[in-house]
N, C-alpha and C positions, 0 to 999 in steps of 0.2 A: 430407290425409294418408291418410284411409281409402281414397280412390279410387286414390291412388298405390300403396298396398300391394296393393289388389285387382288393379290392372293388373299389377303385378310377379308375383303369384301366377298370373295367366293366362299370363304369359310362361314360367313354369316347365314348362308342358306341352310345349314345344318344345325344352327344354334337355336333351340327352342326358347332360349332366354329372351330373344328379341320379342317374342309374342307376349312375354311377361311385361315388357315395356309398353307395348300397345295397349295391354289391358289396364296398366297403371295410368296411362293417358286417358283412357275411357273412364277410369274411376275418378279422376280429377273432375271431369265434366258431370259425372253422375252425382258427386258430392255437391257441386254447384246447383244442379237441378233440385237436389234434396232441400237445399237452403232456401229455394224459392217458395217453399211451402210455409215458411215462418210467417206468421201474421204480425209483422212488426211495422207495417206501413210503408215498406220499401217499395218504390216504383221501379219495376224491372223492365229494362229495355235491352236491345240487342248489345249495345256498347257496354252497359253495366254488367250484363251477364259475361261478356268477354273478359272484362276487368277482374271479375271474381274467379274465373278459370285461371287467369294469369296468376293471381294471388295464391290460389291453391297449388299451382305448379311451383311457384318459388318457395313457399314456406312448408310444403308438406310432401309433395310428390316427386318432383323432377330431380333435385340433388341426390335423393336416395336411389331413385330409379337409374340414373345415369352412372352412379358410383357402383351399383350392383352389376350392371351390364358390362361396364368397362373393366371392373375387376374379374368378371367371369371370362371375358375375352382374353385378358392378359394372362390369366393362370390356366387357360384351357389346356395348353400343351403340357404344362406341369402336371395337371391332373391325369392326362392321358398317357403321361410318361413318354411323350414324343419329343420333349424339348432337348434332350441330350442328343437326339439325332439331328434336329435342326441346327444345333451349335456346331456340328461337324462341317456345316457349310460356312465359307468365309464371310460371315456377317456377325456383328457383335450384338449382344443382348441389348445394348443401348439403342442400336438402329431398329431392332425388332420392337422394342418398347415404343419408340417414336412413331413407327408405322402403325401400331395398334392405337395409339392415342389419336392419330389423324383419322383413322377409320371411325373412332368414337365421336370425333368432331362431326363427321358426315352423318353419323347415326343420330346425333342430337338434332341436326337439321331435319332428319326424317321424322323423328318423334315429334318435333314441333309442328311439322306438316300434319301428322296424324292428329295431333291435339286440335289443330285449327279446323280440320275437317269434322271432327266430333263436335267442336263448338258450334259451328254453323248448322250442323244437322239438329243439334239439340235446340238451338234457337228457332229453327223452322218448326220443330215439333211442339215447342211451347208457345209458338205464336207471339213472340215478343215484338213490339213495334221498333221501328228504326233500322230495318234491314234494307240497306242500299248497297250498290256496287262498291262505292267508296268505303263504307264501314266494313264490308266483307273483305276487301283488299287490305284495309288497316288491320283487321283481325289476323289475317295470314302473316303480314309483315311482322306485327308485334309479337306474336306467339313464337314464330320461327326464330326470329332474332334473339328473343328472350331466352329460349332454350340453348341457343349457341353460347350466349353470354353466361348463362348459368353453368354450362359445362366448363368454360374457362374458369369460372369462380371455384368450381369443385375440383379442377384438375390437380391442384397441389396435394389434395387428400388422396386422389387416385395414384399420382406419381410417388408419393412417399410410401403408401401402403404396398405399392408393387414391389418394393424392395424386401418385403417381409414374405416369407413363404406362407401361403394360404391366408394372406392378410386382406383379401377382398371383402370378407364379411366384417372386419374391423372398420374398413373404409366406408362400408355402407352405413354402419351405425354412426360413425363420425359425421358423415355427410348428412344424415337425417337430422342430427342435432345442430349441425351447421346451418342447414336450411331453416329449421325451426326457429333458430336465433334470429332470423330475419324478421320474424313477427314482432320481436321486442325492439329490434333496430329501427323498424319503421316508425316507432313512436317518437323518435328524435330526428330532426331534419338533417343535422350534421352527421350523425352516426349512419343515418340511411344512405348518405352519399358516400361514405367511407367503406361501409361493410360491403364486400364484393357481391354478396347474394342480392342485397336490395339495390346496389349500384347498377345491376342489370336492368332494373326498372327504370332508373333515370335515363339510361341510353335508349330506351324506347319510348321515352316521354310518357310514362304511365301516369294517367289522370293529370296530365299537365294543364288541362283546362280549369282545374280546381284551384282557386286562389290560395287555398290552405297548403297545397302541395308545391314545395320549392325544390327543384332539382338543379344541382350544379353539374352540368354535363361534363365539364373539364375534370372535376374531382372524381366523378363516376368512372370516366375514361381511365384515369391513372389508377384507380382501384382495381379495375379489371386487368389493366396492364401489369400491375404489380403481382396479381395472382398468376398471370401468364409467365411472368419473369421467374417467379419462385418455382413454377412447374418446370421451366426450361433448366434451371439450375439443378433440380432433382434428377432430370433426365440425363443431362450431360455429365453429371457426376456419378451416375450409375455405374456399377462394376461391369467389366467387359463380359463377365460370365453370369449366368443366371443364378438367382438365389438358390442356396442349397436346401433341398428338401430333407428334413430329418425323418428317418424311418426307424421306429422302435423295433428292435430285434426281439422276437419272441424266444423266451427261454426254452430250451430243449428239455422236454421231460423224459427222463430215463425210467422205463417201466422196470419195476423190480421183478426179479425171477422167483419163482416158487410161490408158496402160499402166503 
């Protein structure tokens, strides 16, 4: 498994889709910077800006981003028609899928790091007060861990659509709706703790200083654990062979002779 993960990491070097993930992380920060121009009386600080970036990551950007990239990585060999050659090696498709999911977990940590760097740079450019070493460290820890927990929350969608040939785009759409649903789940304290996407916020103590925000860390943990368990079931019950890609045969046109 270690060699498989190492090989998948080497493959990431030639995947331009990774840059799309970096740009999406930048987009989340830019959307937050754009919202600072609203004259609604909001007092912007370093911590508040970070919280808004996390909110954009949760409800809009990251679930779609990681589902798109993970689906691309999983189906790449199928697209390049090299999967049948890989299957000649004594390794099951189940193990191959597990290795790719582990790489995507590392990738979610990397994208969280990128998002944190963009967040700190944007804060420095905007000149918001409250930039201290402790607040910067908190920003890095919260954003990176939140991206990892979000990946686990979205992993069932990635695992189930991996069984479908060319299903990564379907998974991306489902993940976007899934993440956007967190915006509505956040309106109810009980649902926010149960819904896996918003449960990731509870595990990082998002706005825990606010008396109106109530997180049950234990429920949030079990919510993420349930998402992980469902993903494990989908991976372990995957067929030993890769999903069959259906190719439509073109009808042979017979040219008529004569005039």
